[in-house]
TIDODREN-298691 format. One record per atom (N, C-alpha, C): residue in one letter; atom name; x, y, z; residue number from 0. Coordinates in nm, 2 decimals, m for minus. Example, Ala and Ser with C-alpha at 12.3 -4.5 7.8 and 13.67 -1.06 7.14 Angstrom:
% TIDODREN-298691
ATOM  residuo  atomo  X  Y  Z  num
ATOM  A  N  1.32  m0.57  0.78  0;
ATOM  A  CA  1.23  m0.45  0.78  0;
ATOM  A  C  1.32  m0.33  0.78  0;
ATOM  S  N  1.28  m0.22  0.71  1;
ATOM  S  CA  1.37  m0.11  0.71  1;
ATOM  S  C  1.29  0.00  0.79  1;
This chain:
% TIDODREN-298691
ATOM  residuo  atomo  X  Y  Z  num
ATOM  X  N  0.10  m0.10  0.02  0;
ATOM  X  CA  0.03  0.01  0.01  0;
ATOM  X  C  0.10  0.06  0.02  0;
ATOM  X  N  0.05  0.22  m0.06  1;
ATOM  X  CA  0.13  0.33  m0.07  1;
ATOM  X  C  0.12  0.47  m0.02  1;
ATOM  X  N  0.22  0.56  m0.02  2;
ATOM  X  CA  0.17  0.67  0.11  2;
ATOM  X  C  0.25  0.75  0.05  2;
ATOM  X  N  0.20  0.88  0.15  3;
ATOM  X  CA  0.24  1.00  0.12  3;
ATOM  X  C  0.40  0.98  0.17  3;
ATOM  X  N  0.55  1.01  0.05  4;
ATOM  X  CA  0.66  1.00  0.09  4;
ATOM  X  C  0.75  0.90  0.02  4;
ATOM  X  N  0.65  0.79  0.02  5;
ATOM  X  CA  0.68  0.63  0.02  5;
ATOM  X  C  0.76  0.68  m0.17  5;
ATOM  X  N  0.90  0.61  m0.17  6;
ATOM  X  CA  0.97  0.54  m0.28  6;
ATOM  X  C  0.91  0.48  m0.34  6;
ATOM  X  N  0.90  0.48  m0.54  7;
ATOM  X  CA  0.83  0.33  m0.54  7;
ATOM  X  C  0.91  0.40  m0.67  7;
ATOM  X  N  1.05  0.29  m0.73  8;
ATOM  X  CA  1.13  0.31  m0.85  8;
ATOM  X  C  1.21  0.42  m0.85  8;
ATOM  X  N  1.16  0.49  m0.97  9;
ATOM  X  CA  1.22  0.63  m0.97  9;
ATOM  X  C  1.11  0.77  m0.94  9;
ATOM  X  N  1.03  0.71  m0.82  10;
ATOM  X  CA  0.91  0.79  m0.85  10;
ATOM  X  C  0.90  0.84  m0.66  10;
ATOM  X  N  0.88  0.94  m0.65  11;
ATOM  X  CA  0.84  0.94  m0.50  11;
ATOM  X  C  0.69  1.05  m0.46  11;
ATOM  X  N  0.62  0.97  m0.38  12;
ATOM  X  CA  0.49  1.02  m0.32  12;
ATOM  X  C  0.48  1.15  m0.27  12;
ATOM  X  N  0.37  1.23  m0.37  13;
ATOM  X  CA  0.36  1.39  m0.29  13;
ATOM  X  C  0.22  1.37  m0.23  13;
ATOM  X  N  0.06  1.33  m0.28  14;
ATOM  X  CA  m0.04  1.27  m0.26  14;
ATOM  X  C  m0.14  1.28  m0.29  14;
ATOM  X  N  m0.24  1.20  m0.24  15;
ATOM  X  CA  m0.35  1.11  m0.31  15;
ATOM  X  C  m0.45  1.19  m0.37  15;
ATOM  X  N  m0.40  1.21  m0.49  16;
ATOM  X  CA  m0.57  1.28  m0.64  16;
ATOM  X  C  m0.66  1.21  m0.58  16;
ATOM  X  N  m0.70  1.10  m0.57  17;
ATOM  X  CA  m0.81  1.07  m0.59  17;
ATOM  X  C  m0.80  0.89  m0.57  17;
ATOM  X  N  m0.99  0.81  m0.53  18;
ATOM  X  CA  m0.94  0.68  m0.49  18;
ATOM  X  C  m1.08  0.66  m0.55  18;
ATOM  X  N  m1.15  0.54  m0.56  19;
ATOM  X  CA  m1.21  0.45  m0.59  19;
ATOM  X  C  m1.22  0.31  m0.63  19;
ATOM  X  N  m1.34  0.26  m0.64  20;
ATOM  X  CA  m1.36  0.08  m0.69  20;
ATOM  X  C  m1.25  0.01  m0.74  20;
ATOM  X  N  m1.17  0.09  m0.83  21;
ATOM  X  CA  m1.09  0.04  m0.89  21;
ATOM  X  C  m0.93  0.02  m0.85  21;
ATOM  X  N  m0.89  0.17  m0.74  22;
ATOM  X  CA  m0.81  0.17  m0.70  22;
ATOM  X  C  m0.75  0.34  m0.62  22;
ATOM  X  N  m0.67  0.36  m0.62  23;
ATOM  X  CA  m0.63  0.52  m0.59  23;
ATOM  X  C  m0.52  0.57  m0.66  23;
ATOM  X  N  m0.49  0.70  m0.71  24;
ATOM  X  CA  m0.46  0.77  m0.77  24;
ATOM  X  C  m0.38  0.86  m0.71  24;
ATOM  X  N  m0.25  0.85  m0.68  25;
ATOM  X  CA  m0.14  0.93  m0.62  25;
ATOM  X  C  m0.05  1.05  m0.73  25;
ATOM  X  N  m0.01  1.13  m0.68  26;
ATOM  X  CA  0.00  1.24  m0.69  26;
ATOM  X  C  0.18  1.21  m0.76  26;
ATOM  X  N  0.27  1.23  m0.82  27;
ATOM  X  CA  0.43  1.21  m0.77  27;
ATOM  X  C  0.55  1.26  m0.81  27;
ATOM  X  N  0.60  1.28  m0.80  28;
ATOM  X  CA  0.79  1.36  m0.88  28;
ATOM  X  C  0.86  1.21  m0.90  28;
ATOM  X  N  0.91  1.27  m1.04  29;
ATOM  X  CA  1.02  1.15  m1.08  29;
ATOM  X  C  1.13  1.23  m1.01  29;
ATOM  X  N  1.15  1.13  m0.99  30;
ATOM  X  CA  1.34  1.17  m0.93  30;
ATOM  X  C  1.45  1.20  m1.03  30;
ATOM  X  N  1.44  1.12  m1.16  31;
ATOM  X  CA  1.53  1.12  m1.28  31;
ATOM  X  C  1.51  1.26  m1.35  31;
ATOM  X  N  1.36  1.29  m1.39  32;
ATOM  X  CA  1.37  1.44  m1.48  32;
ATOM  X  C  1.33  1.53  m1.38  32;
ATOM  X  N  1.37  1.67  m1.35  33;
ATOM  X  CA  1.30  1.75  m1.26  33;
ATOM  X  C  1.24  1.85  m1.32  33;
ATOM  X  N  1.13  1.83  m1.21  34;
ATOM  X  CA  1.02  1.88  m1.24  34;
ATOM  X  C  0.90  1.81  m1.28  34;
ATOM  X  N  0.90  1.71  m1.35  35;
ATOM  X  CA  0.82  1.65  m1.43  35;
ATOM  X  C  0.72  1.53  m1.31  35;
ATOM  X  N  0.61  1.60  m1.29  36;
ATOM  X  CA  0.49  1.55  m1.19  36;
ATOM  X  C  0.47  1.41  m1.32  36;
ATOM  X  N  0.38  1.26  m1.20  37;
ATOM  X  CA  0.36  1.23  m1.28  37;
ATOM  X  C  0.24  1.11  m1.17  37;
ATOM  X  N  0.11  1.03  m1.24  38;
ATOM  X  CA  0.03  1.02  m1.17  38;
ATOM  X  C  0.05  0.84  m1.18  38;
ATOM  X  N  0.05  0.83  m1.00  39;
ATOM  X  CA  0.07  0.68  m1.03  39;
ATOM  X  C  m0.04  0.56  m0.97  39;
ATOM  X  N  m0.10  0.48  m1.04  40;
ATOM  X  CA  m0.27  0.43  m0.99  40;
ATOM  X  C  m0.18  0.29  m0.95  40;
ATOM  X  N  m0.27  0.28  m0.81  41;
ATOM  X  CA  m0.24  0.16  m0.70  41;
ATOM  X  C  m0.40  0.11  m0.71  41;
ATOM  X  N  m0.38  m0.04  m0.80  42;
ATOM  X  CA  m0.48  m0.14  m0.80  42;
ATOM  X  C  m0.50  m0.17  m0.62  42;
ATOM  X  N  m0.65  m0.17  m0.64  43;
ATOM  X  CA  m0.70  m0.19  m0.48  43;
ATOM  X  C  m0.65  m0.33  m0.48  43;
ATOM  X  N  m0.72  m0.40  m0.58  44;
ATOM  X  CA  m0.72  m0.60  m0.57  44;
ATOM  X  C  m0.67  m0.63  m0.67  44;
ATOM  X  N  m0.51  m0.66  m0.71  45;
ATOM  X  CA  m0.52  m0.64  m0.81  45;
ATOM  X  C  m0.50  m0.84  m0.89  45;
ATOM  X  N  m0.67  m0.86  m0.92  46;
ATOM  X  CA  m0.68  m0.98  m0.96  46;
ATOM  X  C  m0.68  m0.99  m1.10  46;
ATOM  X  N  m0.68  m1.11  m1.16  47;
ATOM  X  CA  m0.64  m1.09  m1.30  47;
ATOM  X  C  m0.69  m1.03  m1.40  47;
ATOM  X  N  m0.87  m0.99  m1.41  48;
ATOM  X  CA  m0.93  m0.95  m1.44  48;
ATOM  X  C  m0.94  m0.79  m1.45  48;
ATOM  X  N  m0.90  m0.71  m1.34  49;
ATOM  X  CA  m0.89  m0.58  m1.32  49;
ATOM  X  C  m0.75  m0.62  m1.39  49;
ATOM  X  N  m0.66  m0.64  m1.34  50;
ATOM  X  CA  m0.53  m0.64  m1.42  50;
ATOM  X  C  m0.56  m0.61  m1.58  50;
ATOM  X  N  m0.59  m0.74  m1.64  51;
ATOM  X  CA  m0.62  m0.72  m1.78  51;
ATOM  X  C  m0.71  m0.57  m1.81  51;
ATOM  X  N  m0.83  m0.54  m1.76  52;
ATOM  X  CA  m0.88  m0.39  m1.75  52;
ATOM  X  C  m0.75  m0.31  m1.75  52;
ATOM  X  N  m0.68  m0.31  m1.64  53;
ATOM  X  CA  m0.60  m0.16  m1.64  53;
ATOM  X  C  m0.47  m0.21  m1.76  53;
ATOM  X  N  m0.44  m0.26  m1.78  54;
ATOM  X  CA  m0.35  m0.30  m1.91  54;
ATOM  X  C  m0.42  m0.29  m2.03  54;
ATOM  X  N  m0.57  m0.26  m2.07  55;
ATOM  X  CA  m0.64  m0.23  m2.17  55;
ATOM  X  C  m0.56  m0.07  m2.20  55;
ATOM  X  N  m0.63  0.00  m2.04  56;
ATOM  X  CA  m0.62  0.11  m2.00  56;
ATOM  X  C  m0.47  0.17  m2.08  56;
ATOM  X  N  m0.33  0.11  m1.98  57;
ATOM  X  CA  m0.24  0.09  m2.05  57;
ATOM  X  C  m0.23  0.14  m2.19  57;
ATOM  X  N  m0.27  0.04  m2.27  58;
ATOM  X  CA  m0.23  0.04  m2.42  58;
ATOM  X  C  m0.30  0.20  m2.39  58;
ATOM  X  N  m0.43  0.22  m2.39  59;
ATOM  X  CA  m0.51  0.31  m2.49  59;
ATOM  X  C  m0.42  0.48  m2.44  59;
ATOM  X  N  m0.40  0.45  m2.34  60;
ATOM  X  CA  m0.34  0.56  m2.26  60;
ATOM  X  C  m0.17  0.59  m2.39  60;
ATOM  X  N  m0.11  0.54  m2.40  61;
ATOM  X  CA  m0.01  0.45  m2.48  61;
ATOM  X  C  m0.01  0.58  m2.61  61;
ATOM  X  N  m0.12  0.53  m2.65  62;
ATOM  X  CA  m0.14  0.55  m2.81  62;
ATOM  X  C  m0.17  0.71  m2.79  62;
ATOM  X  N  m0.23  0.78  m2.70  63;
ATOM  X  CA  m0.31  0.92  m2.73  63;
ATOM  X  C  m0.20  0.99  m2.67  63;
ATOM  X  N  m0.18  1.18  m2.80  64;
ATOM  X  CA  m0.11  1.24  m2.72  64;
ATOM  X  C  m0.24  1.37  m2.73  64;
ATOM  X  N  m0.24  1.44  m2.58  65;
ATOM  X  CA  m0.34  1.52  m2.60  65;
ATOM  X  C  m0.32  1.62  m2.45  65;
ATOM  X  N  m0.25  1.70  m2.50  66;
ATOM  X  CA  m0.23  1.77  m2.40  66;
ATOM  X  C  m0.28  1.76  m2.23  66;
ATOM  X  N  m0.46  1.74  m2.25  67;
ATOM  X  CA  m0.55  1.69  m2.10  67;
ATOM  X  C  m0.51  1.63  m2.03  67;
ATOM  X  N  m0.51  1.54  m2.18  68;
ATOM  X  CA  m0.42  1.35  m2.08  68;
ATOM  X  C  m0.34  1.30  m2.07  68;
ATOM  X  N  m0.34  1.24  m1.90  69;
ATOM  X  CA  m0.15  1.26  m1.91  69;
ATOM  X  C  m0.12  1.13  m1.99  69;
ATOM  X  N  0.02  1.14  m2.01  70;
ATOM  X  CA  0.14  1.05  m2.05  70;
ATOM  X  C  0.16  0.93  m2.02  70;
ATOM  X  N  0.14  0.80  m2.09  71;
ATOM  X  CA  0.16  0.69  m2.03  71;
ATOM  X  C  0.32  0.70  m2.04  71;
ATOM  X  N  0.38  0.62  m1.91  72;
ATOM  X  CA  0.55  0.64  m1.92  72;
ATOM  X  C  0.60  0.49  m1.89  72;
ATOM  X  N  0.51  0.42  m1.77  73;
ATOM  X  CA  0.56  0.28  m1.74  73;
ATOM  X  C  0.48  0.20  m1.70  73;
ATOM  X  N  0.52  0.09  m1.66  74;
ATOM  X  CA  0.44  0.01  m1.56  74;
ATOM  X  C  0.53  m0.05  m1.45  74;
ATOM  X  N  0.52  m0.03  m1.31  75;
ATOM  X  CA  0.57  m0.10  m1.25  75;
ATOM  X  C  0.51  m0.18  m1.16  75;
ATOM  X  N  0.55  m0.25  m1.10  76;
ATOM  X  CA  0.49  m0.32  m0.99  76;
ATOM  X  C  0.63  m0.29  m0.82  76;
ATOM  X  N  0.49  m0.23  m0.75  77;
ATOM  X  CA  0.57  m0.16  m0.56  77;
ATOM  X  C  0.58  m0.27  m0.56  77;
ATOM  X  N  0.55  m0.40  m0.53  78;
ATOM  X  CA  0.58  m0.51  m0.46  78;
ATOM  X  C  0.52  m0.49  m0.29  78;
ATOM  X  N  0.44  m0.36  m0.34  79;
ATOM  X  CA  0.39  m0.34  m0.15  79;
ATOM  X  C  0.25  m0.41  m0.12  79;
């Protein structure tokens, strides 16, 4: 489970942006690219069905380029 100030891969969690049935979304800073803020989605229940839906969402985000939509960078397993 993530929390503020947790470091995951090259990111440091700064605040909770929102939560719902699928999980929580956190604001984080990229520790390798100064000034880049990212959103990290944490799955509440990483069952096979939810993971499949999440992977589909990642594919869609990776194909979209728009200033109002976040850019997908990569997936990671926090191990938490």
